[in-house]
DRENDOVO-706000 format. One record per residue: residue in one letter; x, y, z of N, C-alpha, C, O in turn. Coordinates in steps of 0.1 Angstrom, whole numbers, plus 5000, padded with zeros to 4 digits. Each point is the difference from the previous one (the first is absolute). Example, Ala and Ser with C-alpha at 12.3 -4.5 7.8 and 13.67 -1.06 7.14 Angstrom:
% residues 2
A513249435078499150125000500950125000501050005007S498650114986500950115000499250115008500550115001
//
This chain:
% residues 260
X908860294562499050005011500249885009499449995011X501449914985500349895009501350035008501050024993X498949985020501350025008501049904996499749894997X501650155004501149904997499849875007499850005012X500349894980499749875006501049904995500450004988X500149925021501049904996499649865006499349995009X501249904984499949875006501249985009501250014995X498649955017501149995010499949875007498949945000X502250025007499949885009500450055014501150055002X498049945007500250045014499649905010499149914997X501450105015499749915011499750085012500650105003X498449865005499650075012499249915009499349914996X500950115017499249925010498550024999499249925004X500450194990498650044999499349934988498849994999X502049954992499549934989499449865004500249955011X498950004980499449875003500949894996500349984988X500249945022500949894998499449875006499250015010X501249884985499549875006500849985013501050065002X498549855006500749965012501349944997501050025008X499149914981501349934996501050114997501149995005X498550114988501050114996500550075013501250035001X497950005008500450075012500949915009500950055006X498749824995500849915008501449984994501050005007X499149994980501349994993500850125002501249995003X498350134996500750125002500550015014501250055003X498049915007500450005014501249905002500950045008X499049854986501049905002501450044994501049985006X498950084982501250054993500650115008501350015002X497950085004500550115008500849945012501150055004X498349855003500649945012501349944996501050015007X499049914982501249934996501250094996501149985003X498550134990501150094995500650085012501150045000X498049995009500550085012500849915009501050045007X498749834993500749905009501449974993501049985008X499050014979501349964993500350114989499949974988X500450155016500250114991501149984990500050054989X501149875015501149994992499949894989500849994991X498249925011499849894991498650024992500050044989X498949935018498750014994499750144997499350034991X501150065018499750144998500550064987499450104995X501749844999500550054987499449934988500250054989X499049855014499449924988498550014999499549994989X499850025023498650004999499450145000500550105007X498549924985499350134998498950025010499149915001X501050195007499050025011498850074995500050064989X499049935019498750084998499049934992500249894995X498650175005498949944992500250024985500750094996X498749824996500250014986499350124994498950045005X501750034986499450124994498849964992499949904994X499250205005498749984992500150104989500350125002X499349844986500050094988498650075000499049945001X501150194997498750084999500250134994501150044996X497950045004500050134994500350115011499449995010X501550104987500450105009499850134994500650044990X498450045015499650134994500350115009499850005012X500750114982500350125008498750065006499050014994X501150025019498950065007499950154996501050075000X497849974997499850144995499450085012499049955007X501550174995499650085011499050114995500150054989X499049995020499150114997498849974992499250084996X500649795001498949954991498849955009500249965012X498650054983498849945006499349914990500250014988X498949915018499249914991499350094990499550115003X500449844984499350084990498650035004499550114997X499849805010498650025003499850125009499150084998X501949955011499850125008500250134992499250095002X501849914989500250124993498850024989499650124998X500049774996498950024990498750065006499450084994X500349875018498850065007500250155003499150084998X502249955005500350145003499950094987499550115000X501049834989500050074988498550034995499850104993X499349815011498650024996499450125008499250074995X501349945017499550125009500850124997499450115000X501949884997500850124997500749974986501149955000X498250084989500649974987501450064998500350115005X500549824988501350044997500050124990499050004992X501950095008500150104989500249934987500549894999X499150174990500049944986501349944996500049884996X501150185006501349954996500449885008500549904996X499150115017500349895010499249884996500449885001X498350154996499149894996500449934988500049874999X500550204991500549944987501249915003500149894994X500850165014501249925003499749875008500549904997X498550115012499649895008499449904990500249875002X499050174988499449914991501049934992499849884997X501350184999501149944993500649895008500349894995X499950135018500649905009499049895002500449885000X498350155001499049905001500049914988499949875001X500350184987500049934988501249904999499949894995X501250155011501249915000499749895010500449884997X498950145014499649895009499149914992500249875002X498950184991499049914993500849914990499849884999X501150184993500849934990500849895007500149894995X500650155016500849905007499149885004500349884997X498650155010499149895006499449924989499949885001X499850184987499449924990501049914993499649894997X501650165001501049914993500349885009500149894995X500250145018500449885008498849935006500149905007X498750144989498749945005500049995015499949895006X500350225001500050015014498749955006498950054996X501149845012498849955005499750055014499149955007X501750154998499850045014500250155001500850055008X498650034983500150145000498850075006499150044993X500849965021499050085006500550155002501250024997X498050065007500450145002500750035013500350115003X500149785004500850015012501449954997500850015009X499549944979501449964997500650074988500849954993X498750175005500750104992499950135008499050035006X502150054993500150115010500150134992500450014988X499250105019500150144994500750095011499849995012X501150094982500750105008499650144994500250024988X499350075020499750134995500550115009499750005012X501050104983500550115007499450134995500450044989X498750015018499350124996500950124998499750104993X501449905014500950125000500850014987500550114997X499549784995500750014987499150044989498949954999X501550144993499250054988500349914988499149994991X502149955008500349924988499349865002500449935010X498750034981499349875002501049885002499749915007X501450104985501049885001500750005013500649895003X499450215005500650005013499049995011500349995012X498450024984498950015011499349875002499649975011X500249954978499249885001500649884994500650014989X499449885018500749884996499149885003499150005008X501149894984499349875002501049895001501050004993X498749915017500949895002499249874999499149985008X501349934983499349874998500749905008501049944995X498550035017500749905009499249874999499049994994X501649915012499349875002499649944987498849994997X502149984994499749954987500349854998500249954989X499849985023500349865000499049904993500449904995X498450135006499049914994499650054986499050054997X502049924994499950044986500549894991500449905005X499550124982500549904990499349875001500749905001X498050104999499349875001500149924987500350054990X499649825011500249914989498749994992499949934989X499050135016498750004992499250125005500250055011X498949994981499050105004499149955010499749885000X499850205009499049955010498849944993499450064991X500249825013498949934993499249915009499349914996X500850115017499349925009499150095009499150064995X501049945018499150075009500350155000499150084998X502249955004500450145002500550074987500749934992X499050195006500450084988501350075002500750044991X499849975022501250085003500050134993500850034991X498350065013499850134993501150105003500749985010X499550114981500950125003499150105007499150054993X501149985019499150085007500050154996499150075003X502049974990500150134995499050024988499750124996X499749774999499150014989498750085004499350054991X500449955021498850075005500250155003499150075003X502249974996500250145003499750094988500049964989X499650175014499750094989501250014990499750034988X501549965017501250014991499949904989500650024989X498849865014500049894990499050034989500049924990X499250185011499150034989500550114991499350054991X502049995011500650104992500849934989500749905003X499250144984500849934990501550015002500550105006X500249804990501550015001500550124993499650044989X501450035018500550124995501049984988500549894999X499750224994501049994989501449985006500849934994X499450125018501349985006500349865003501149954997X497949985009500249865003500149924987500849904999X498450134991500149934987501450024994500549904995X500050225005501350024994501149945008501149964994X498750035019501149935008500149854998501149955001X497749994998500049855000499749934987500649894998X498650174993499549924989501149954991500049884996X501050205000501049964991500949895007500649914993X499550095020500849905007499349875000500649894998X498150115005499249885001499849934986499749884999X500450204990499949954987501349954994500149944989X501050085018501349964996500249865005500349975012X499649934979500049865003501349965007500149925009X501050144986501349965006500250055014500549935009X499050194993500050065014499149925009500449975012X498549994984499149915008500649875003499949955011X500849994979500749875002501150025010500249915009X500550204990501150025010499550015014500649955010X498250124992499450015013499549865005500249975012X499349954979499649865004501249925004499949925009X501250094983501249925004500550045013500449925008X499550214995500550055013499149955011500549965011X498250044987499149945010500249855002499949965012X500449974977500249865002501249975008500149915008X501050174990501249985009499650035015500649935008X498550164994499650035013499249895006500149965012X499049994980499149895004500849875004499649935009X501550054985500949885002500650015014500649905004X499350215003500550015014499249915009500449965011X498350024985499149915007500449864999500149954989X500049985022500449865000498949914993500349904994X498550155006498949924994499750054985499049974995X502050104999499850054986499749884991500649905000X498350134992499549904990500050074987499350104998X501449844992500150074987498750004993499750104993X499549795007498750004994499150115006499250074993X500849945020499250105007500450144996499250094998X502149935001500550134996499650044986499750114997X500249794994499550034986498550045001499650094992X499749855017498650045001499850145006499250084997X501749965013500150135005500350104989499350115000X501649864992500450094989498950024990499750114995X499549785002498950014991498950105005499550074993X500349935020499050095006500550144999499350094996X502049935007500650145000500050054985499750124999X500649804992500050054986498650044996499850104993X499249835011498650034997499650135007499350094994X501249945018499750125007500750124992499450114999X501849874997500750104992499350044987499950114997X499649794996499350024988498750085003499750104992X499649875018498850075004500350155003499350094996X501849925012500450145004500450084988499750124999X501049824991500450084988498750054993500050114996X499049805003498850044993499350115008499550104994X500549895019499350105008500750144999499350104999X502049895000500850134999499850064986499850124999X500249804991499850044986498650074999499850104993X499249845013498650044998499650105011498850045001X502150005008499850095010498849965009499150085003X500949795001499049955009500350055014501050065002X498149925007500250035014500549875007499949894995X500750135017500449885007498949905003500149885000X498750185003498849925002499749924988499749885001X500350184987499849924988501049904997499849894994X501550145010501149904999499749875007500149894994X499450125019499849885007498849934996499749885004X499450184987498849934995500349944987499149934994X502150085000500349944987500149855002500349955010X499449974979500049865000501449955004501050054995X499149855014501349955004500649914990499349924994X502050085004500649914991501449965004500650075009X499949834985501449955002500750004987499349974989X501950065010500849994988501049895002501050025007X498849874987500949885002500949984988499750034988X501549935015501149974990499849864994500649915005X498550084985499749874995500250004985500049894994X500150224999500150004986501349944995501150045005X498949874986501249944995499949994984499050004995X502250005000500149994985500150134993499750105006X500949894982500350134993498750074996499049944995X501050195007498850084996498950005011499150084998X501149855013499050005010500450105011501250025003X497850035004500250095011500649925012499549895002X501550175005500549925011499150005012500249935010X498750154989499050015012498649974996499650024988X499649935021498649964998499250075011500349995012X498650084984499250075010498949905004499449934992X500450065021498949925005499250085010500550055010X498249964987499150085009499549925012499849884999X500050185012499549945012498649954997499150084995X500649805008498649944997499349975013498949955000X501850085012499349975013500350125009501250045001X497850015006500250115009499549975014499349905002X501250185007499749985014498550005003499250074993X500349865017498650005003499650145005498950054996X501950025011499850135005500950104993501250005004X498450084987500850094993499950145006499150025008X501850074988500050135006499650114991499150085003X501649934985499850124992499349964987499750084991
//
């Protein structure tokens, strides 16, 4: 449900650059054009590239909010409704694991083609704009950073057997989860401000989210019940023979304004 996304390095006049960077690029361009056989072969022209997320643009989609209102007025056929619920559950699991702090109903998209009878060819979900995720702590100050899908009727439906069968065995596989964390850490290191201690705290939050999600899937809770579960972190502090490598720590401080 996440469109193909890569970390890339790009440069453009439309990007935000300091006056120094722009002046330097202008000077280099002038020098290389003036002396193409000497400086032109040694100096690199242009503005410095910026590292960022590059995501495939999806066509034919609309804000989820627009389609959801329409579905309330014109209910989906039963098979189509069931398929949409499965896609919605995948969005829920994604957002919960990465602890998305910016999931409004305007930054996930829906595409629906009434002419298609096959649900898998008729309705699609795209989870865009996932940049504000992987926090190093659970919200505990003024804002709760709610998942706005938690107020939708779909969030009051128990997780399906299909979603449970798709994800539960993977999330309970410690080696698979560690491989995922290792891959994320390699990605995080692309950031010049990467901090190893901060990354450990991010992972502790994510492990706690995964544990809660596993319990919710096993007990067939609803997405709404999932976001109401006690928040916890799983920290790698256990040492010594016979001791668990992880320690559970429950959240003891909550935002002043909570949501669900």
